[in-house]
N, C-alpha and C positions, 0 to 999 in steps of 0.2 A: 637151537641154541638156548642155554638156560638164561633165565631172567635174573637181574640183580635188583634186590629190594633194599630200599633205604628208609630207615625210620629216623625220628628226630635225634636219636642217640648217635646213629652213624653220621648224620649231618654235623653234629657237635664235634665228633671225633675228626672228621675231615677238616673242619675249620681250625681245630686245635693243632692239627699237623701242618697247617699253613696252606691248605688247598683253597684257592680263590674262586674256582669255577668247576662245574660238574656238567659234563655233556650228557644230555638225555637222548635216548633213542628208543626203538621199539622193545628193547630188552632191558630197559631201566624202568623201575617202578618206584615212585615216591609215595609215601603215605601222606595224607592231608597235613598231619602234624609236621612231617619232614619238610614239606613244601613251605609251610608257614615259618618253620625254624630257619630254613635257608634264607628266606626273605629278611627275617629279623637279624640274622648274623652277617648278612651281606654276601652270602655265597651266590655267585652268579650261575644261573641255570641256563645252559645253551642247548640248542638243537643243531644237529648236522644239517648241511645243505640238503634240501629235500629233492633236488634233481640230480640225476646221475651225471658223472663228469662229461659224458658224451652229449648231453642235452644242450641245446643252444641257450645262451644267456638272453633273457628277454627283459631288458630294463624297463620297457613300457609297462610291465605289470606293476612295478613298484611306484610308477609315476602317479601322482595324485590326479584323479579325474574329477571333473566338475559335473554335477548332476544336470542332465538335460531337462528341458521343460516337461512338466508332468503331462501325461496323457489327458485328453479332454474329459474322460470319464473318471479321473481320479484327481481330487483336489491336491494342491501342493502341501497343505497342512497334514493330510493323512500320510503322504510319502515322507515328510519330515519327521513325523511322529514315529513311523516305523524305523527310519534310520536311527533315531535317538534310542529307541528301545533295543535295537540290535547292538548299537555301540555300547550301551550300558551293560547288556548281558555278556558281551565278549570281555569287556573290561573287568566285570565282576569275576569272571572265570579265570582270566589270564593276568589280571593286574598290570603291573608295569612291564611285563614281558612283551607287550604289543606296542608297536609304534603307532601313535594316533593318526598320523598322516597316511600311513600305509593302510590302516584299518578303514579310514574314511574312503580311501580309493577303492578298496575291495568291496565295501558295502555299496558304494555308488555303482560299480560295475555290475554287481549281482542284481541289484534292483533295476537297473536299466535293462538288463537282459530279461528279467522276469516281466517287467512292464511292457516290453515289446511283443511278448508272446500273446497270441489271441486267447 
């Protein structure tokens, strides 16, 4: 299937035509300038649901998780610093597209699983 490319000019044209959102998928490519222009012009960039329709809904994934106590061999400060660095990197890349509560939940779950492994 062919890819659709959007530059800042195409984004401007969409907004001028009254388009308020653009669905992004594997066949949609935005240039960096197009992404920035969409943000400045208020064009909402959406992604389709990442699970197939037959997949079960798992609401517990979106639920915020609380970090467990740090393992004895890793101080809490190091774990908190890593969480903060990950949060900043994701926010820098995705901006306001990511829900902070959901992001914290994902980071906590991943780090808890990594910390449990020997």
